[in-house]
C-alpha positions in Angstrom: -8.0 -29.9 -14.7 -9.6 -27.9 -17.7 -10.3 -29.4 -21.1 -7.2 -27.3 -22.5 -5.0 -29.7 -20.5 -5.8 -32.6 -22.7 -4.2 -33.4 -26.0 -7.5 -33.8 -27.7 -6.0 -36.1 -30.4 -5.1 -38.6 -27.6 -8.5 -39.3 -26.0 -11.1 -41.8 -26.1 -14.7 -40.9 -26.1 -17.6 -42.4 -24.2 -21.4 -41.4 -24.7 -23.5 -42.1 -21.8 -27.2 -42.4 -22.7 -30.5 -43.2 -21.2 -30.8 -46.5 -23.0 -33.3 -49.0 -21.1 -34.3 -46.4 -18.7 -37.5 -44.4 -18.1 -38.5 -41.3 -19.8 -38.3 -38.2 -17.6 -36.5 -35.1 -16.5 -32.5 -35.4 -15.8 -31.5 -33.4 -12.7 -27.5 -33.2 -13.0 -25.2 -33.4 -10.0 -21.9 -32.6 -11.8 -20.8 -29.6 -14.0 -19.0 -29.0 -17.4 -15.3 -29.6 -17.3 -15.4 -31.5 -13.9 -13.3 -34.4 -13.4 -15.3 -37.7 -12.5 -14.6 -41.1 -11.3 -15.7 -44.5 -12.5 -19.1 -44.9 -10.6 -19.5 -41.4 -9.6 -23.1 -40.3 -9.6 -23.7 -37.7 -12.5 -27.4 -37.2 -11.7 -30.7 -38.9 -11.9 -33.8 -39.2 -14.2 -37.0 -38.1 -12.4 -40.7 -38.3 -13.2 -42.9 -35.3 -13.2 -43.7 -35.6 -9.7 -39.7 -35.7 -8.6 -39.7 -39.3 -8.0 -36.3 -40.8 -8.9 -36.7 -43.3 -11.7 -33.0 -44.0 -12.7 -29.6 -42.9 -11.3 -26.8 -42.1 -13.8 -23.5 -42.9 -13.1 -19.9 -42.5 -14.9 -18.6 -45.6 -16.6 -15.1 -44.6 -16.5 -12.6 -41.8 -15.1 -12.6 -38.9 -17.1 -13.5 -35.1 -17.7 -16.8 -34.1 -18.7 -16.8 -32.0 -21.8 -20.6 -32.2 -22.8 -23.6 -32.5 -20.3 -27.3 -32.4 -21.2 -28.7 -28.8 -20.9 -32.2 -29.6 -21.4 -33.9 -31.4 -18.8 -36.5 -33.4 -20.6 -35.0 -36.8 -21.6 -36.2 -40.0 -23.3 -34.9 -43.5 -23.5 -31.7 -43.4 -25.8 -31.3 -39.7 -25.3 -27.5 -38.5 -24.6 -26.7 -37.4 -21.0 -23.0 -36.8 -21.0 -19.8 -37.0 -23.0 -16.7 -38.0 -21.1 -13.3 -37.8 -22.3 -10.5 -40.1 -20.8 -6.7 -39.7 -21.8 -5.5 -42.4 -24.2 -2.6 -44.5 -22.8 -0.5 -46.1 -25.4 1.6 -49.0 -24.8 4.9 -47.7 -26.0 
């Protein structure tokens, strides 16, 4: 499913970040406009020698509409923006 298939005004946003994680280099394992499931691995933060410092997982189902392009990350930097359809109770 591509981003154009969603009604953008009916979506809830979630911003994943590196809070409480080590500084390093983000190695992504997903692509823009890819549908992901809660708990799915999005990538990892590595140190300069390639040792994994932290795993980055999706915290909800949704569509990746923004994904960090620069590999260098510091604690608190944004990693991904996942949009999930809003479901009303009506």
